[in-house]
C-alpha positions in Angstrom: -0.1 -0.3 0.3 1.5 3.5 -1.4 -0.7 5.0 1.9 -0.9 3.8 5.3 -3.2 6.0 6.6 -6.2 4.4 4.7 -5.2 0.4 6.0 -9.0 1.2 7.2 -10.3 0.3 3.9 -8.9 -3.0 4.0 -10.5 -3.8 7.6 -13.7 -2.2 6.9 -13.7 -4.6 3.9 -12.9 -7.4 5.8 -15.7 -6.6 8.5 -18.3 -6.2 6.0 -17.7 -9.4 4.5 -17.7 -11.1 8.1 -20.9 -9.6 8.9 -19.8 -7.6 11.7 -21.5 -6.6 15.1 -19.8 -3.8 14.9 -20.9 -2.1 11.5 -22.3 0.9 11.7 -25.9 1.5 11.1 -27.3 3.1 7.6 -30.6 4.6 8.4 -32.9 5.3 5.5 -36.0 7.3 6.1 -38.6 8.8 3.6 -40.1 12.2 5.1 -43.0 12.9 2.7 -43.6 16.0 4.3 -40.8 17.7 3.9 -39.4 16.0 0.5 -37.0 14.1 1.3 -34.9 11.2 2.7 -32.9 10.9 5.0 -29.7 8.7 4.8 -28.1 8.6 8.2 -25.2 6.1 9.4 -25.2 6.4 13.7 -27.7 8.6 13.7 -26.2 11.3 11.8 -25.9 12.5 8.5 -24.7 11.0 5.6 -26.8 12.2 2.6 -30.4 13.2 1.2 -32.7 12.7 -1.2 -34.2 15.6 -1.8 -37.0 16.2 -4.3 -38.3 19.9 -3.6 -41.3 21.8 -6.1 -39.8 22.2 -9.3 -40.3 26.2 -8.5 -37.5 25.8 -6.0 -35.3 22.7 -8.1 -35.2 21.2 -11.3 -34.6 17.7 -10.7 -34.3 15.4 -7.5 -30.7 15.5 -5.9 -28.3 14.3 -3.0 -27.9 17.3 -1.1 -25.7 17.7 0.8 -23.0 14.9 1.1 -21.0 14.4 4.2 -17.9 12.7 5.4 -17.8 10.3 8.2 -16.5 13.0 10.2 -19.1 15.5 9.4 -17.7 17.5 6.6 -19.8 18.5 3.9 -17.9 18.0 0.3 -20.9 19.6 -1.7 -21.4 23.3 -2.4 -24.6 24.5 -0.7 -25.1 27.2 -2.9 -27.9 27.7 -4.2 -30.0 25.4 -1.4 -28.0 26.5 1.5 -24.8 29.1 0.3 -21.8 29.3 2.7 -19.2 32.5 2.7 -16.8 32.0 0.4 -18.2 30.2 -2.3 -18.7 30.6 -5.9 -22.4 31.7 -7.4 -22.0 30.3 -10.8 -24.1 27.6 -12.3 -27.5 27.7 -10.2 -28.1 24.1 -11.7 -25.4 22.7 -9.9 -26.9 20.7 -6.9 -25.0 17.9 -4.2 -24.8 14.9 -6.9 -27.4 14.6 -9.7 -27.8 12.5 -12.9 -29.3 14.7 -16.2 -28.3 15.9 -19.5 -28.1 18.6 -22.2 -29.4 17.1 -25.0 -32.6 15.5 -24.8 -34.7 15.3 -27.9 -32.9 19.0 -28.4 -34.1 19.7 -24.7 -31.4 21.3 -22.0 -32.3 19.3 -18.7 -28.4 20.3 -17.2 -28.9 23.7 -17.8 -32.3 24.3 -16.3 -32.8 26.4 -13.3 -35.1 28.9 -11.7 -32.7 31.4 -12.9 -34.0 30.8 -16.6 -36.5 32.9 -17.6 -37.3 31.4 -20.7 -37.8 27.3 -20.6 -39.7 26.7 -24.2 -36.5 24.2 -25.0 -35.6 22.7 -21.0 -36.9 19.6 -19.6 -37.1 19.2 -15.8 -37.0 15.9 -13.9 -39.8 15.5 -11.3 -40.2 13.0 -8.5 -42.8 10.2 -8.7 -42.5 8.2 -6.0 -40.5 6.8 -3.1 -40.7 3.2 -3.8 -38.9 1.4 -1.1 -36.7 2.4 1.7 -34.1 -0.3 3.5 -32.0 0.7 6.7 -29.2 -2.3 7.4 -25.9 -2.5 9.4 -23.1 -1.2 6.7 -25.8 -0.7 4.0 -28.9 1.1 3.5 -31.0 1.1 0.3 -33.2 3.5 -1.6 -35.5 3.0 -4.7 -37.5 5.9 -6.2 -39.3 7.2 -9.6 -39.5 9.8 -12.1 -40.8 11.6 -15.0 -38.6 13.1 -17.9 -41.2 16.5 -19.2 -40.1 18.9 -21.9 -41.2 22.8 -20.9 -42.3 23.2 -24.7 -45.3 24.4 -23.2 -47.2 21.2 -23.9 -45.2 19.0 -20.9 -44.6 16.3 -23.0 -43.3 13.1 -21.0 -40.3 12.0 -22.9 -38.7 9.5 -20.2 -39.2 7.3 -17.1 -36.8 6.8 -14.7 -36.1 4.2 -11.9 -33.5 4.6 -9.8 -32.0 2.6 -7.0 -29.0 3.7 -4.6 -27.1 1.5 -1.9 -25.3 3.5 0.6 -22.6 2.0 2.6 -20.9 3.1 5.6 -17.1 1.5 6.4 -15.8 3.1 8.8 -13.8 6.3 7.4 -15.3 5.8 4.0 -18.7 6.2 2.6 -20.1 5.2 -0.2 -23.3 5.5 -3.0 -23.9 3.4 -5.9 -26.9 4.4 -8.1 -28.2 2.5 -10.8 -30.7 4.5 -13.2 -32.8 2.9 -15.8 -34.1 5.7 -18.3 -37.1 4.3 -20.8 -38.5 6.0 -23.5 -42.3 7.2 -23.1 -44.4 7.5 -26.2 -41.7 8.8 -28.8 -38.3 8.2 -29.6 -35.6 9.8 -27.5 -32.6 10.7 -29.1 -29.5 12.1 -26.7 -27.3 14.1 -29.2 -23.1 13.8 -28.4 -22.4 17.2 -26.2 -20.7 18.6 -22.8 -22.6 18.8 -20.5 -23.7 15.9 -18.8 -24.6 12.9 -16.9 -23.7 12.1 -13.6 -22.3 14.8 -11.9 -21.2 16.3 -8.1 -20.4 20.2 -7.7 -17.8 20.1 -4.7 -17.2 22.5 -1.8 -14.9 25.8 -2.2 -12.1 23.9 -0.6 -11.9 20.8 -3.3 -11.3 23.3 -6.0 -8.6 23.9 -8.1 -6.2 27.1 -7.6 -7.2 29.4 -10.0 -6.4 33.0 -10.7 -9.1 33.8 -12.5 -11.8 35.9 -11.2 -15.3 35.1 -10.6 -18.7 36.5 -8.3 -18.5 34.7 -4.6 -20.8 35.1 -1.8 -19.9 36.3 1.6 -21.0 35.5 5.2 -23.6 38.4 4.4 -25.2 36.4 2.0 -24.2 39.5 -0.1 -23.1 38.2 -3.7 -18.9 39.7 -4.2 -16.5 40.5 -7.4 -13.5 39.1 -6.3 -10.8 40.2 -8.8 -7.8 38.4 -6.7 -8.0 34.5 -5.5 -7.0 33.9 -2.4 -6.0 30.4 -2.9 -4.8 29.8 0.6 -6.6 26.5 1.2 -7.7 25.5 -2.0 -6.5 22.1 -2.4 -8.3 20.1 -5.0 -6.6 18.0 -7.4 -8.0 15.7 -10.0 -6.3 11.8 -10.8 -7.7 9.0 -13.1 -7.1 5.3 -13.7 -4.9 5.9 -16.5 -2.5 8.3 -14.0 -4.0 11.8 -16.0 -3.7 14.9 -12.9 -5.3 18.3 -12.8 -7.4 19.8 -15.8 -6.0 17.7 -18.0 -8.3 14.9 -16.6 -11.0 16.9 -19.1 -12.3 14.8 -22.1 -10.3 12.3 -21.7 -11.4 8.3 -20.7 -10.8 6.4 -17.3 -12.1 3.9 -15.3 -12.5 6.7 -12.5 -11.3 9.6 -11.4 -10.6 10.8 -8.1 -10.7 14.4 -6.4 -8.4 14.5 -3.3 -7.8 17.3 -1.3 -8.4 18.4 2.1 -11.2 20.5 4.3 -10.0 22.0 7.4 -7.4 19.6 9.2 -9.6 17.1 7.6 -8.0 14.8 4.0 -10.4 14.0 1.8 -11.0 12.1 -1.7 -14.0 12.1 -3.6 -14.1 9.3 -6.3 -16.3 8.3 -8.9 -16.2 5.1 -10.5 -18.1 4.1 -13.9 -19.1 0.7 -14.2 -18.5 -1.6 -17.1 -21.7 -2.5 -18.3 -22.3 1.0 -19.4 -22.3 2.2 -22.7 -18.9 3.3 -24.0 -16.7 2.0 -20.7 -14.6 3.6 -20.2 -16.3 6.6 -19.5 -15.0 10.6 -20.7 -14.8 13.0 -17.9 -16.4 16.2 -17.4 -14.0 17.4 -15.0 -14.0 20.8 -14.5 -10.9 22.7 -12.1 -14.2 24.9 -10.3 -15.5 21.6 -8.6 -17.8 20.1 -11.4 -17.0 16.6 -12.3 -19.1 14.8 -13.9 -18.5 11.2 -15.7 -20.6 11.4 -19.2 -20.2 8.5 -22.2 -22.7 10.3 -23.8 -20.3 13.1 -25.4 -18.3 11.0 -26.9 -18.4 12.9 -30.1 -17.6 16.5 -28.2 -15.2 14.6 -26.1 -13.4 12.7 -28.5 -13.1 16.2 -31.4 -15.0 13.8 -33.6 -13.6 10.8 -33.6 -15.8 8.9 -32.3 -19.4 9.2 -31.4 -22.6 7.6 -29.4 -25.9 9.3 -30.5 -27.9 7.8 -28.0 -31.4 6.6 -29.0 -33.8 4.8 -27.4 -37.3 3.9 -29.0 -40.7 4.2 -27.5 -40.4 1.9 -24.8 -36.8 0.8 -25.1 -34.5 1.6 -22.0 -31.1 1.7 -20.8 -29.3 1.8 -17.8 -26.2 2.9 -15.8 -24.3 2.5 -12.9 -21.7 5.1 -11.0 -20.2 4.8 -7.9 -19.1 7.8 -5.5 -16.5 6.8 -2.6 -16.3 9.7 0.0 -13.0 9.3 2.3 -12.1 10.6 5.1 -8.0 10.6 4.4 -6.5 10.1 1.5 -6.8 7.1 -1.2 -3.8 5.6 -3.0 -4.7 3.9 -6.6 -4.4 0.2 -5.4 -7.2 0.7 -3.0 -9.3 3.1 -5.0 -9.0 0.1 -7.9 -10.2 -2.8 -5.2 -13.0 -0.3 -4.9 -13.6 -0.3 -8.2 -13.4 -4.2 -9.0 -15.4 -4.8 -6.2 -18.1 -2.5 -7.6 -17.4 -4.3 -11.1 -18.7 -7.6 -10.0 -22.1 -5.8 -9.1 
């Protein structure tokens, strides 16, 4: 092992396989009146599946997401802004799955900031199908509908998503499996860059940058910052192919790990592709300002026209996508991530 500080990973895997009596309790609690499902580990927040009305948010998301130490790795803005955060891209909330071009309509960039939404789409939560709590693992199954905001509100896709939530000592894992089925019409996913399975990270986990931007202060006032303070900005991408930093963007890899530090806590957030997904290993839409996404549907853009997918679903036809997110309180070596990826590939 290159990094002895996360030997706990293998200890935790062993404990999990032995069904240890000391496994952490993962509770999955539906709260329909609050339009959310809380996921707790030993009574403490891990994440929540939230589905506010579409006058607040244009898709269901996981928000916020915490490490085992309780640190939020996701950006707070726009749902719960924190001082020092960027205020760009209000559609980047927590962790989500959607796409920029579905029959020419944009589900990715839609937010309440958009005034004319005639070429946009909204994902509406339909039902919490099942929740399950347990030792070391919890589960949630939900359904949703993808609608066009074209004045007719056409229903184009049915979504069924299953989450598994794991607690392994200092590691948290979210496995997402989403099946999209075309409703009454053929559905085209044109190859574009904005998609697909994504997370927007806390300011401290961004890459250092000297580019001016707008930030929110402790009073909630947006201020233009011309000279960036990078003193606590520690993020760094690394892919399974050994590519690092901003160079990860548009490359293909089985996984990408974002390592950094918030306060005194070392943190790693790793997204892992599944071998059964289209275009495995996926292309990566990973930006230094904290957007981090696996996007197999953007092949033509990311390959400069050398590759293409242009996925099409006939009425009633479906496709399934599977992704794993690992949130570690500590550092993760390539070898440790490969173990987690191999484990996931067998599921």
